[in-house]
LOMI-779022 format. One record per residue (C-alpha): residue number from 1; residue in three letters; chain; x negated, y, z. Coordinates in steps of 0.001 Angstrom, whole numbers. Layout:
// LOMI-779022
k=NUM	r=ALA	c=A	east=X	north=Y	up=Z $
...
***
This chain:
// LOMI-779022
k=1	r=UNK	c=A	east=216061	north=-74422	up=-25005 $
k=2	r=UNK	c=A	east=217854	north=-71065	up=-25272 $
k=3	r=UNK	c=A	east=217249	north=-68613	up=-28076 $
k=4	r=UNK	c=A	east=215943	north=-66016	up=-25696 $
k=5	r=UNK	c=A	east=213257	north=-68295	up=-24387 $
k=6	r=UNK	c=A	east=212333	north=-69273	up=-27961 $
k=7	r=UNK	c=A	east=212030	north=-65687	up=-28958 $
k=8	r=UNK	c=A	east=209905	north=-64945	up=-25963 $
k=9	r=UNK	c=A	east=207638	north=-67845	up=-26746 $
k=10	r=UNK	c=A	east=207248	north=-66746	up=-30327 $
k=11	r=UNK	c=A	east=206430	north=-63233	up=-29226 $
k=12	r=UNK	c=A	east=203797	north=-64598	up=-26802 $
k=13	r=UNK	c=A	east=202250	north=-66729	up=-29512 $
k=14	r=UNK	c=A	east=202096	north=-63797	up=-31893 $
k=15	r=UNK	c=A	east=200585	north=-61618	up=-29188 $
k=16	r=UNK	c=A	east=197968	north=-64255	up=-28340 $
k=17	r=UNK	c=A	east=197111	north=-64632	up=-31992 $
k=18	r=UNK	c=A	east=196750	north=-60917	up=-32406 $
k=19	r=UNK	c=A	east=194611	north=-60730	up=-29267 $
k=20	r=UNK	c=A	east=192321	north=-63510	up=-30570 $
k=21	r=UNK	c=A	east=191945	north=-61769	up=-33914 $
k=22	r=UNK	c=A	east=191172	north=-58472	up=-32194 $
k=23	r=UNK	c=A	east=188709	north=-60227	up=-29860 $
k=24	r=UNK	c=A	east=186960	north=-61925	up=-32725 $
k=25	r=UNK	c=A	east=186677	north=-58637	up=-34563 $
k=26	r=UNK	c=A	east=185362	north=-56909	up=-31452 $
k=27	r=UNK	c=A	east=182885	north=-59757	up=-30783 $
k=28	r=UNK	c=A	east=181622	north=-59598	up=-34318 $
k=29	r=UNK	c=A	east=181214	north=-55849	up=-34080 $
k=30	r=UNK	c=A	east=179412	north=-56201	up=-30740 $
k=31	r=UNK	c=A	east=177124	north=-58947	up=-32140 $
k=32	r=UNK	c=A	east=176255	north=-56747	up=-35047 $
k=33	r=UNK	c=A	east=175399	north=-53813	up=-32711 $
k=34	r=UNK	c=A	east=173230	north=-55995	up=-30448 $
k=35	r=UNK	c=A	east=171507	north=-57438	up=-33478 $
k=36	r=UNK	c=A	east=170701	north=-53976	up=-34580 $
k=37	r=UNK	c=A	east=169369	north=-53112	up=-31142 $
k=38	r=UNK	c=A	east=167250	north=-56253	up=-31033 $
k=39	r=UNK	c=A	east=165992	north=-55565	up=-34485 $
k=40	r=UNK	c=A	east=165042	north=-52025	up=-33548 $
k=41	r=UNK	c=A	east=163316	north=-53308	up=-30427 $
k=42	r=UNK	c=A	east=161489	north=-55944	up=-32433 $
k=43	r=UNK	c=A	east=160364	north=-53358	up=-34937 $
k=44	r=UNK	c=A	east=159176	north=-51113	up=-32122 $
k=45	r=UNK	c=A	east=157362	north=-54026	up=-30474 $
k=46	r=UNK	c=A	east=155859	north=-54912	up=-33844 $
k=47	r=UNK	c=A	east=154498	north=-51413	up=-34216 $
k=48	r=UNK	c=A	east=153112	north=-51485	up=-30677 $
k=49	r=UNK	c=A	east=151520	north=-54873	up=-31266 $
k=50	r=UNK	c=A	east=150048	north=-53628	up=-34528 $
k=51	r=UNK	c=A	east=148502	north=-50667	up=-32688 $
k=52	r=UNK	c=A	east=147196	north=-52958	up=-29973 $
k=53	r=UNK	c=A	east=145699	north=-55292	up=-32545 $
k=54	r=UNK	c=A	east=143920	north=-52346	up=-34140 $
k=55	r=UNK	c=A	east=142724	north=-51177	up=-30766 $
k=56	r=UNK	c=A	east=141615	north=-54693	up=-29836 $
k=57	r=UNK	c=A	east=139702	north=-55068	up=-33086 $
k=58	r=UNK	c=A	east=137942	north=-51750	up=-32394 $
k=59	r=UNK	c=A	east=137243	north=-52665	up=-28746 $
k=60	r=UNK	c=A	east=135937	north=-56094	up=-29792 $
k=61	r=UNK	c=A	east=133477	north=-54409	up=-32129 $
k=62	r=UNK	c=A	east=132442	north=-52004	up=-29353 $
k=63	r=UNK	c=A	east=132243	north=-54848	up=-26826 $
k=64	r=UNK	c=A	east=129872	north=-56792	up=-29057 $
k=65	r=UNK	c=A	east=127549	north=-53822	up=-29303 $
k=66	r=UNK	c=A	east=127884	north=-53140	up=-25557 $
k=67	r=UNK	c=A	east=127231	north=-56788	up=-24733 $
k=68	r=UNK	c=A	east=124094	north=-56752	up=-26850 $
k=69	r=UNK	c=A	east=122922	north=-53563	up=-25119 $
k=70	r=UNK	c=A	east=123808	north=-54814	up=-21644 $
k=71	r=UNK	c=A	east=122242	north=-58246	up=-22027 $
k=72	r=UNK	c=A	east=119012	north=-57226	up=-20162 $
k=73	r=UNK	c=A	east=121128	north=-55636	up=-17443 $
k=74	r=UNK	c=A	east=123156	north=-58848	up=-17181 $
k=75	r=UNK	c=A	east=119953	north=-60857	up=-16813 $
k=76	r=UNK	c=A	east=118604	north=-58427	up=-14236 $
k=77	r=UNK	c=A	east=121893	north=-58598	up=-12327 $
k=78	r=UNK	c=A	east=121679	north=-62379	up=-12448 $
k=79	r=UNK	c=A	east=118180	north=-62301	up=-10971 $
k=80	r=UNK	c=A	east=119290	north=-59796	up=-8338 $
k=81	r=UNK	c=A	east=122243	north=-62017	up=-7484 $
k=82	r=UNK	c=A	east=119974	north=-65043	up=-7080 $
k=83	r=UNK	c=A	east=117565	north=-62943	up=-4965 $
k=84	r=UNK	c=A	east=120434	north=-61677	up=-2815 $
k=85	r=UNK	c=A	east=121646	north=-65226	up=-2342 $
k=86	r=UNK	c=A	east=118166	north=-66295	up=-1255 $
k=87	r=UNK	c=A	east=117938	north=-63318	up=1099 $
k=88	r=UNK	c=A	east=121318	north=-64210	up=2541 $
k=89	r=UNK	c=A	east=120161	north=-67750	up=3180 $
k=90	r=UNK	c=A	east=116928	north=-66496	up=4727 $
k=91	r=UNK	c=A	east=118875	north=-63993	up=6827 $
k=92	r=UNK	c=A	east=121050	north=-66773	up=8118 $
k=93	r=UNK	c=A	east=117922	north=-68745	up=9016 $
k=94	r=UNK	c=A	east=116382	north=-65670	up=10626 $
k=95	r=UNK	c=A	east=119500	north=-64969	up=12610 $
k=96	r=UNK	c=A	east=119405	north=-68543	up=13823 $
k=97	r=UNK	c=A	east=115733	north=-68161	up=14791 $
k=98	r=UNK	c=A	east=116466	north=-64833	up=16500 $
k=99	r=UNK	c=A	east=119345	north=-66418	up=18349 $
k=100	r=UNK	c=A	east=117063	north=-69212	up=19564 $
k=101	r=UNK	c=A	east=114374	north=-66674	up=20508 $
k=102	r=UNK	c=A	east=116932	north=-64626	up=22450 $
k=103	r=UNK	c=A	east=117998	north=-67764	up=24254 $
k=104	r=UNK	c=A	east=114377	north=-68483	up=25162 $
k=105	r=UNK	c=A	east=113861	north=-64843	up=26222 $
k=106	r=UNK	c=A	east=116922	north=-65052	up=28412 $
k=107	r=UNK	c=A	east=115640	north=-68245	up=29989 $
k=108	r=UNK	c=A	east=112200	north=-66668	up=30467 $
k=109	r=UNK	c=A	east=113793	north=-63559	up=31983 $
k=110	r=UNK	c=A	east=115735	north=-65706	up=34378 $
k=111	r=UNK	c=A	east=112554	north=-67597	up=35302 $
k=112	r=UNK	c=A	east=110666	north=-64309	up=35763 $
k=113	r=UNK	c=A	east=113464	north=-62989	up=37915 $
k=114	r=UNK	c=A	east=113355	north=-66101	up=40078 $
k=115	r=UNK	c=A	east=109562	north=-65879	up=40352 $
k=116	r=UNK	c=A	east=109736	north=-62160	up=41164 $
k=117	r=UNK	c=A	east=112300	north=-62855	up=43846 $
k=118	r=UNK	c=A	east=110067	north=-65604	up=45218 $
k=119	r=UNK	c=A	east=107032	north=-63282	up=45218 $
k=120	r=UNK	c=A	east=109022	north=-60509	up=46860 $
k=121	r=UNK	c=A	east=110203	north=-62949	up=49493 $
k=122	r=UNK	c=A	east=106645	north=-64117	up=50085 $
k=123	r=UNK	c=A	east=105312	north=-60553	up=50351 $
k=124	r=UNK	c=A	east=107800	north=-59828	up=53092 $
k=125	r=UNK	c=A	east=105772	north=-62182	up=55300 $
k=126	r=UNK	c=A	east=102934	north=-60242	up=56949 $
k=127	r=UNK	c=A	east=100426	north=-63098	up=56603 $
k=128	r=UNK	c=A	east=101027	north=-63507	up=52858 $
k=129	r=UNK	c=A	east=101006	north=-59748	up=52337 $
k=130	r=UNK	c=A	east=97709	north=-59456	up=54221 $
k=131	r=UNK	c=A	east=96127	north=-62229	up=52150 $
k=132	r=UNK	c=A	east=97311	north=-60586	up=48946 $
k=133	r=UNK	c=A	east=95857	north=-57238	up=50037 $
k=134	r=UNK	c=A	east=92527	north=-58880	up=50877 $
k=135	r=UNK	c=A	east=92411	north=-60575	up=47463 $
k=136	r=UNK	c=A	east=93173	north=-57265	up=45735 $
k=137	r=UNK	c=A	east=90492	north=-55507	up=47795 $
k=138	r=UNK	c=A	east=87887	north=-58113	up=46908 $
k=139	r=UNK	c=A	east=88782	north=-57884	up=43217 $
k=140	r=UNK	c=A	east=88294	north=-54104	up=43279 $
k=141	r=UNK	c=A	east=84965	north=-54481	up=45097 $
k=142	r=UNK	c=A	east=83685	north=-57041	up=42611 $
k=143	r=UNK	c=A	east=84986	north=-55015	up=39650 $
k=144	r=UNK	c=A	east=82900	north=-52096	up=40937 $
k=145	r=UNK	c=A	east=79731	north=-54158	up=40518 $
k=146	r=UNK	c=A	east=79256	north=-55121	up=44177 $
k=147	r=UNK	c=A	east=78214	north=-58582	up=45333 $
k=148	r=UNK	c=A	east=79661	north=-60442	up=48289 $
k=149	r=UNK	c=A	east=77249	north=-60735	up=51235 $
k=150	r=UNK	c=A	east=74858	north=-58353	up=49463 $
k=151	r=UNK	c=A	east=76803	north=-55112	up=49130 $
k=152	r=UNK	c=A	east=79838	north=-55983	up=51254 $
k=153	r=UNK	c=A	east=81068	north=-58529	up=53812 $
k=154	r=UNK	c=A	east=84632	north=-59632	up=54549 $
k=155	r=UNK	c=A	east=86391	north=-60566	up=57799 $
k=156	r=UNK	c=A	east=83437	north=-59769	up=60063 $
k=157	r=UNK	c=A	east=84241	north=-59856	up=63802 $
k=158	r=UNK	c=A	east=82492	north=-57076	up=65723 $
k=159	r=UNK	c=A	east=82489	north=-56194	up=69429 $
k=160	r=UNK	c=A	east=84006	north=-52798	up=70138 $
k=161	r=UNK	c=A	east=82387	north=-50437	up=72680 $
k=162	r=UNK	c=A	east=85811	north=-49841	up=74210 $
k=163	r=UNK	c=A	east=86225	north=-53560	up=74770 $
k=164	r=UNK	c=A	east=87572	north=-56397	up=72702 $
k=165	r=UNK	c=A	east=86732	north=-57458	up=69175 $
k=166	r=UNK	c=A	east=87705	north=-55784	up=65901 $
k=167	r=UNK	c=A	east=87694	north=-57397	up=62480 $
k=168	r=UNK	c=A	east=87974	north=-55082	up=59458 $
k=169	r=UNK	c=A	east=88933	north=-56676	up=56159 $
k=170	r=UNK	c=A	east=85666	north=-55557	up=54524 $
k=171	r=UNK	c=A	east=82477	north=-53700	up=55427 $
k=172	r=UNK	c=A	east=80636	north=-51935	up=52598 $
k=173	r=UNK	c=A	east=76927	north=-51157	up=52893 $
k=174	r=UNK	c=A	east=75974	north=-47511	up=52305 $
k=175	r=UNK	c=A	east=72553	north=-46058	up=51442 $
k=176	r=UNK	c=A	east=70425	north=-45237	up=54446 $
k=177	r=UNK	c=A	east=71438	north=-48311	up=56438 $
k=178	r=UNK	c=A	east=74986	north=-47073	up=57099 $
k=179	r=UNK	c=A	east=78214	north=-49042	up=56686 $
k=180	r=UNK	c=A	east=81872	north=-48244	up=56080 $
k=181	r=UNK	c=A	east=84969	north=-50238	up=57121 $
k=182	r=UNK	c=A	east=87937	north=-50987	up=54838 $
k=183	r=UNK	c=A	east=91408	north=-52226	up=55794 $
k=184	r=UNK	c=A	east=93844	north=-53804	up=53300 $
k=185	r=UNK	c=A	east=96955	north=-54448	up=55438 $
k=186	r=UNK	c=A	east=99524	north=-51935	up=54161 $
k=187	r=UNK	c=A	east=103244	north=-52176	up=55124 $
k=188	r=UNK	c=A	east=105556	north=-53068	up=52217 $
k=189	r=UNK	c=A	east=108786	north=-54469	up=53726 $
k=190	r=UNK	c=A	east=110941	north=-51387	up=53170 $
k=191	r=UNK	c=A	east=109373	north=-50741	up=49762 $
k=192	r=UNK	c=A	east=110365	north=-54240	up=48604 $
k=193	r=UNK	c=A	east=113832	north=-53800	up=50068 $
k=194	r=UNK	c=A	east=114255	north=-50616	up=48006 $
k=195	r=UNK	c=A	east=113595	north=-52493	up=44756 $
k=196	r=UNK	c=A	east=116896	north=-54420	up=44830 $
k=197	r=UNK	c=A	east=118835	north=-53969	up=41572 $
k=198	r=UNK	c=A	east=122325	north=-53443	up=43008 $
k=199	r=UNK	c=A	east=121272	north=-51015	up=45759 $
k=200	r=UNK	c=A	east=122995	north=-47601	up=46000 $
k=201	r=UNK	c=A	east=120782	north=-44558	up=45476 $
k=202	r=UNK	c=A	east=121323	north=-43242	up=48985 $
k=203	r=UNK	c=A	east=120346	north=-46535	up=50584 $
k=204	r=UNK	c=A	east=117332	north=-46861	up=48280 $
k=205	r=UNK	c=A	east=116138	north=-43376	up=49276 $
k=206	r=UNK	c=A	east=116583	north=-44323	up=52930 $
k=207	r=UNK	c=A	east=114424	north=-47420	up=52462 $
k=208	r=UNK	c=A	east=111717	north=-45391	up=50724 $
k=209	r=UNK	c=A	east=111636	north=-42785	up=53511 $
k=210	r=UNK	c=A	east=111339	north=-45611	up=56008 $
k=211	r=UNK	c=A	east=108466	north=-47018	up=53924 $
k=212	r=UNK	c=A	east=106628	north=-43675	up=54087 $
k=213	r=UNK	c=A	east=107132	north=-43570	up=57874 $
k=214	r=UNK	c=A	east=105830	north=-47160	up=58178 $
k=215	r=UNK	c=A	east=102692	north=-46239	up=56238 $
k=216	r=UNK	c=A	east=102176	north=-43229	up=58516 $
k=217	r=UNK	c=A	east=102473	north=-45542	up=61519 $
k=218	r=UNK	c=A	east=99895	north=-47873	up=59970 $
k=219	r=UNK	c=A	east=97534	north=-44903	up=59598 $
k=220	r=UNK	c=A	east=97884	north=-44092	up=63301 $
k=221	r=UNK	c=A	east=97215	north=-47723	up=64209 $
k=222	r=UNK	c=A	east=94022	north=-47751	up=62123 $
k=223	r=UNK	c=A	east=92873	north=-44498	up=63682 $
k=224	r=UNK	c=A	east=93315	north=-46050	up=67131 $
k=225	r=UNK	c=A	east=91041	north=-49001	up=66258 $
k=226	r=UNK	c=A	east=88078	north=-46668	up=65479 $
k=227	r=UNK	c=A	east=86171	north=-49187	up=63397 $
k=228	r=UNK	c=A	east=83247	north=-46775	up=62963 $
k=229	r=UNK	c=A	east=82333	north=-47117	up=66631 $
k=230	r=UNK	c=A	east=81819	north=-50869	up=66200 $
k=231	r=UNK	c=A	east=79597	north=-50630	up=63077 $
k=232	r=UNK	c=A	east=77332	north=-47698	up=63953 $
k=233	r=UNK	c=A	east=75624	north=-46063	up=62206 $
k=234	r=UNK	c=A	east=78678	north=-45344	up=60083 $
k=235	r=UNK	c=A	east=80687	north=-42344	up=58855 $
k=236	r=UNK	c=A	east=83516	north=-41538	up=61217 $
k=237	r=UNK	c=A	east=86409	north=-42691	up=59053 $
k=238	r=UNK	c=A	east=88014	north=-45898	up=57804 $
k=239	r=UNK	c=A	east=89397	north=-46496	up=54310 $
k=240	r=UNK	c=A	east=93019	north=-47734	up=54288 $
k=241	r=UNK	c=A	east=93368	north=-49651	up=51029 $
k=242	r=UNK	c=A	east=96904	north=-49734	up=49585 $
k=243	r=UNK	c=A	east=96961	north=-52689	up=47149 $
k=244	r=UNK	c=A	east=99441	north=-51145	up=44685 $
k=245	r=UNK	c=A	east=99614	north=-47692	up=43105 $
k=246	r=UNK	c=A	east=103457	north=-47374	up=43298 $
k=247	r=UNK	c=A	east=103440	north=-48293	up=47003 $
k=248	r=UNK	c=A	east=101229	north=-45298	up=47818 $
k=249	r=UNK	c=A	east=102814	north=-42959	up=45241 $
k=250	r=UNK	c=A	east=106346	north=-43532	up=46578 $
k=251	r=UNK	c=A	east=105184	north=-42918	up=50142 $
k=252	r=UNK	c=A	east=103522	north=-39642	up=49114 $
k=253	r=UNK	c=A	east=106666	north=-38568	up=47234 $
k=254	r=UNK	c=A	east=108814	north=-38948	up=50338 $
k=255	r=UNK	c=A	east=106162	north=-37678	up=52769 $
k=256	r=UNK	c=A	east=103896	north=-35156	up=50963 $
k=257	r=UNK	c=A	east=101792	north=-34381	up=54042 $
k=258	r=UNK	c=A	east=100778	north=-38014	up=54575 $
k=259	r=UNK	c=A	east=97300	north=-37544	up=53109 $
k=260	r=UNK	c=A	east=96532	north=-34615	up=55409 $
k=261	r=UNK	c=A	east=97842	north=-36543	up=58400 $
k=262	r=UNK	c=A	east=95602	north=-39483	up=57515 $
k=263	r=UNK	c=A	east=92519	north=-37291	up=57069 $
k=264	r=UNK	c=A	east=93125	north=-35643	up=60438 $
k=265	r=UNK	c=A	east=93236	north=-39147	up=61936 $
k=266	r=UNK	c=A	east=89929	north=-40068	up=60160 $
k=267	r=UNK	c=A	east=91704	north=-42437	up=57781 $
k=268	r=UNK	c=A	east=91311	north=-42209	up=53992 $
k=269	r=UNK	c=A	east=94245	north=-43564	up=51958 $
k=270	r=UNK	c=A	east=92966	north=-45228	up=48783 $
k=271	r=UNK	c=A	east=94839	north=-46871	up=45921 $
k=272	r=UNK	c=A	east=93026	north=-49394	up=43654 $
k=273	r=UNK	c=A	east=92062	north=-46681	up=41157 $
k=274	r=UNK	c=A	east=90853	north=-44291	up=43879 $
k=275	r=UNK	c=A	east=88852	north=-46978	up=45663 $
k=276	r=UNK	c=A	east=87298	north=-48107	up=42389 $
k=277	r=UNK	c=A	east=86139	north=-44533	up=41678 $
k=278	r=UNK	c=A	east=84708	north=-44204	up=45215 $
k=279	r=UNK	c=A	east=82843	north=-47508	up=44907 $
k=280	r=UNK	c=A	east=81481	north=-46505	up=41512 $
k=281	r=UNK	c=A	east=80115	north=-43313	up=43061 $
k=282	r=UNK	c=A	east=78680	north=-45412	up=45889 $
k=283	r=UNK	c=A	east=76978	north=-47721	up=43370 $
k=284	r=UNK	c=A	east=75430	north=-44654	up=41731 $
k=285	r=UNK	c=A	east=74184	north=-43513	up=45151 $
k=286	r=UNK	c=A	east=72629	north=-46968	up=45615 $
k=287	r=UNK	c=A	east=70882	north=-46601	up=42258 $
k=288	r=UNK	c=A	east=69504	north=-43206	up=43251 $
k=289	r=UNK	c=A	east=68357	north=-44602	up=46581 $
k=290	r=UNK	c=A	east=66618	north=-47484	up=44787 $
k=291	r=UNK	c=A	east=64940	north=-44981	up=42450 $
k=292	r=UNK	c=A	east=63773	north=-42964	up=45460 $
k=293	r=UNK	c=A	east=62352	north=-46128	up=47080 $
k=294	r=UNK	c=A	east=60599	north=-47008	up=43842 $
k=295	r=UNK	c=A	east=59180	north=-43490	up=43611 $
k=296	r=UNK	c=A	east=57867	north=-43701	up=47174 $
k=297	r=UNK	c=A	east=56352	north=-47113	up=46491 $
k=298	r=UNK	c=A	east=54823	north=-45798	up=43269 $
k=299	r=UNK	c=A	east=53306	north=-42868	up=45190 $
k=300	r=UNK	c=A	east=51797	north=-45252	up=47746 $
k=301	r=UNK	c=A	east=50415	north=-47502	up=44994 $
k=302	r=UNK	c=A	east=48966	north=-44454	up=43229 $
k=303	r=UNK	c=A	east=47281	north=-43258	up=46423 $
k=304	r=UNK	c=A	east=45849	north=-46729	up=47005 $
k=305	r=UNK	c=A	east=44645	north=-46905	up=43397 $
k=306	r=UNK	c=A	east=42972	north=-43513	up=43787 $
k=307	r=UNK	c=A	east=41219	north=-44696	up=46933 $
k=308	r=UNK	c=A	east=40013	north=-47857	up=45217 $
k=309	r=UNK	c=A	east=38738	north=-45857	up=42250 $
k=310	r=UNK	c=A	east=36745	north=-43752	up=44746 $
k=311	r=UNK	c=A	east=35266	north=-46904	up=46275 $
k=312	r=UNK	c=A	east=34371	north=-48162	up=42803 $
k=313	r=UNK	c=A	east=32736	north=-44825	up=42059 $
k=314	r=UNK	c=A	east=30669	north=-45162	up=45230 $
k=315	r=UNK	c=A	east=29516	north=-48632	up=44165 $
k=316	r=UNK	c=A	east=28743	north=-47248	up=40710 $
k=317	r=UNK	c=A	east=26523	north=-44561	up=42279 $
k=318	r=UNK	c=A	east=24668	north=-47160	up=44282 $
k=319	r=UNK	c=A	east=24182	north=-49261	up=41172 $
k=320	r=UNK	c=A	east=22796	north=-46220	up=39356 $
k=321	r=UNK	c=A	east=20304	north=-45560	up=42152 $
k=322	r=UNK	c=A	east=19257	north=-49220	up=42083 $
k=323	r=UNK	c=A	east=18725	north=-49018	up=38341 $
k=324	r=UNK	c=A	east=16603	north=-45896	up=38766 $
k=325	r=UNK	c=A	east=14455	north=-47607	up=41394 $
k=326	r=UNK	c=A	east=14076	north=-50651	up=39153 $
k=327	r=UNK	c=A	east=13029	north=-48501	up=36187 $
k=328	r=UNK	c=A	east=10544	north=-46583	up=38344 $
k=329	r=UNK	c=A	east=9047	north=-49839	up=39670 $
k=330	r=UNK	c=A	east=8849	north=-51229	up=36121 $
k=331	r=UNK	c=A	east=7122	north=-48122	up=34852 $
k=332	r=UNK	c=A	east=4653	north=-48227	up=37760 $
k=333	r=UNK	c=A	east=3955	north=-51861	up=36959 $
k=334	r=UNK	c=A	east=3355	north=-51000	up=33298 $
k=335	r=UNK	c=A	east=1051	north=-48141	up=34298 $
k=336	r=UNK	c=A	east=-996	north=-50364	up=36601 $
k=337	r=UNK	c=A	east=-1125	north=-53042	up=33919 $
k=338	r=UNK	c=A	east=-2457	north=-50636	up=31317 $
k=339	r=UNK	c=A	east=-4827	north=-48699	up=33555 $
k=340	r=UNK	c=A	east=-6237	north=-51566	up=35572 $
k=341	r=UNK	c=A	east=-5657	north=-55022	up=34146 $
k=342	r=UNK	c=A	east=-5739	north=-54502	up=30398 $
k=343	r=UNK	c=A	east=-8960	north=-52422	up=30545 $
k=344	r=UNK	c=A	east=-10734	north=-55297	up=32293 $
k=345	r=UNK	c=A	east=-9311	north=-57799	up=29788 $
k=346	r=UNK	c=A	east=-10560	north=-55703	up=26878 $
k=347	r=UNK	c=A	east=-14053	north=-55493	up=28495 $
k=348	r=UNK	c=A	east=-14189	north=-59296	up=28704 $
k=349	r=UNK	c=A	east=-13188	north=-59516	up=25052 $
k=350	r=UNK	c=A	east=-15951	north=-57070	up=24147 $
k=351	r=UNK	c=A	east=-18409	north=-59338	up=25987 $
k=352	r=UNK	c=A	east=-17496	north=-62133	up=23585 $
k=353	r=UNK	c=A	east=-15101	north=-64215	up=25581 $
k=354	r=UNK	c=A	east=-12806	north=-64354	up=22550 $
k=355	r=UNK	c=A	east=-9070	north=-64227	up=22400 $
k=356	r=UNK	c=A	east=-6566	north=-62036	up=20610 $
k=357	r=UNK	c=A	east=-5926	north=-58395	up=21210 $
k=358	r=UNK	c=A	east=-3622	north=-57836	up=24172 $
k=359	r=UNK	c=A	east=-971	north=-55235	up=23501 $
k=360	r=UNK	c=A	east=391	north=-52784	up=26016 $
k=361	r=UNK	c=A	east=4041	north=-53367	up=27139 $
k=362	r=UNK	c=A	east=6287	north=-50355	up=26393 $
k=363	r=UNK	c=A	east=7678	north=-48182	up=29162 $
k=364	r=UNK	c=A	east=11473	north=-47956	up=29727 $
k=365	r=UNK	c=A	east=12686	north=-44566	up=28586 $
k=366	r=UNK	c=A	east=16522	north=-45106	up=28867 $
k=367	r=UNK	c=A	east=18298	north=-43653	up=31910 $
k=368	r=UNK	c=A	east=21744	north=-44473	up=33379 $
k=369	r=UNK	c=A	east=24596	north=-42169	up=32336 $
k=370	r=UNK	c=A	east=25436	north=-39545	up=34936 $
k=371	r=UNK	c=A	east=28936	north=-39718	up=36484 $
k=372	r=UNK	c=A	east=30805	north=-36454	up=35781 $
k=373	r=UNK	c=A	east=34531	north=-37255	up=36355 $
k=374	r=UNK	c=A	east=35830	north=-35702	up=39633 $
k=375	r=UNK	c=A	east=37583	north=-38956	up=40555 $
k=376	r=UNK	c=A	east=34265	north=-40861	up=40240 $
k=377	r=UNK	c=A	east=31987	north=-38377	up=41979 $
k=378	r=UNK	c=A	east=34405	north=-37868	up=44937 $
k=379	r=UNK	c=A	east=35307	north=-41329	up=46243 $
k=380	r=UNK	c=A	east=36584	north=-40325	up=49673 $
k=381	r=UNK	c=A	east=40059	north=-38831	up=49968 $
k=382	r=UNK	c=A	east=41018	north=-36568	up=52813 $
k=383	r=UNK	c=A	east=44496	north=-35625	up=51557 $
k=384	r=UNK	c=A	east=47215	north=-38219	up=52329 $
k=385	r=UNK	c=A	east=48847	north=-37523	up=48952 $
k=386	r=UNK	c=A	east=45828	north=-38930	up=47127 $
k=387	r=UNK	c=A	east=43802	north=-35717	up=46437 $
k=388	r=UNK	c=A	east=40060	north=-36397	up=46741 $
k=389	r=UNK	c=A	east=37957	north=-34358	up=49192 $
k=390	r=UNK	c=A	east=34990	north=-32308	up=47984 $
k=391	r=UNK	c=A	east=31706	north=-34283	up=48336 $
k=392	r=UNK	c=A	east=28749	north=-32830	up=50135 $
k=393	r=UNK	c=A	east=25563	north=-31682	up=48388 $
k=394	r=UNK	c=A	east=23650	north=-34785	up=49512 $
k=395	r=UNK	c=A	east=26401	north=-37044	up=48160 $
k=396	r=UNK	c=A	east=26326	north=-35191	up=44862 $
k=397	r=UNK	c=A	east=22531	north=-35680	up=44602 $
k=398	r=UNK	c=A	east=22904	north=-39348	up=45482 $
k=399	r=UNK	c=A	east=25643	north=-39839	up=42875 $
k=400	r=UNK	c=A	east=23683	north=-38155	up=40069 $
k=401	r=UNK	c=A	east=20522	north=-40310	up=39555 $
k=402	r=UNK	c=A	east=18048	north=-38978	up=37021 $
k=403	r=UNK	c=A	east=15349	north=-41486	up=36156 $
k=404	r=UNK	c=A	east=11988	north=-40117	up=35268 $
k=405	r=UNK	c=A	east=9767	north=-42079	up=32974 $
k=406	r=UNK	c=A	east=6355	north=-42579	up=34580 $
k=407	r=UNK	c=A	east=3484	north=-42049	up=32196 $
k=408	r=UNK	c=A	east=999	north=-44793	up=31562 $
k=409	r=UNK	c=A	east=-2320	north=-44522	up=33369 $
k=410	r=UNK	c=A	east=-1050	north=-44044	up=36922 $
***
């Protein structure tokens, strides 16, 4: 080992030693500084914790008072929470029930749709549509208070003067022996076609115009049948019954002059409400006609009663005259008895034949009451309305008997 290397090694060792000493001194100084920093931080944290402890002690005191004050609110909130929970459970049950009800409604709607489609398909057949119209017509007639085969007849075949046979759907009896024909076969094919859900507006309007034209054609066909000529006496028109209000209303909307056209053709278009009002008015006319018949019958019965009272008055007069004759004959008998028979009987008693005293029978002094009422003293009627004719002077003398009491001793 050379001296130079030894010297270098020694210098390195000394330098390392010096560096260690310096490092130790620096580390100690750094540890002391960090200790001071930690100590300052701990003191600061201690102060903060002290403040927080004070604050917590104050807040705990306040919280105790607040808790005591809010105890009723806490109980109320607990009840509300339980009530809300119950409502939530009930709402879930209700939603389930509503869901089931909506399912049933949907199924019912589907069933109604299928039935409506089936009915619409059936009504497109003329025979089914005619039967339905006849049933509706009969229901309106019966709802108006009319009786089948009394106030109206259905499906009556009648010979027509022009030849052939006609058969109106119904014939209604009118006051005065008249009758009126009703027809219930209204066209509805194009109206039903216009009710499709997925139909464009233009095509729907076209169907409705065609429906109005079909109803106008039906009116012309009814006018050509001239039912009134087959059921004379009858008013010169026929009632075309349209079984549904919308069917007629739609036709009038798309053809406003249809009513005037029908009236010119002697056809009256009638919906159920209109026909019901007409039949109600007709029932009132029947009531008035029945009242007039009753009044005429009452007048005839009154005239007959007046005539019979006159006959009774005549018999009463005869009875009075008979009573007067009887009283006169009785009084004559009493007079003869007193003036002829009793005098002789008293003479025999005076001669000593014996016997009791014979009394004289009394005379009848009562007379029949004189008839004074005009109806009783005028039995014959010359006026057809029941007014009695004036009696003659001889009839008046005969109807006023005055009985005279005959004196005894005739």
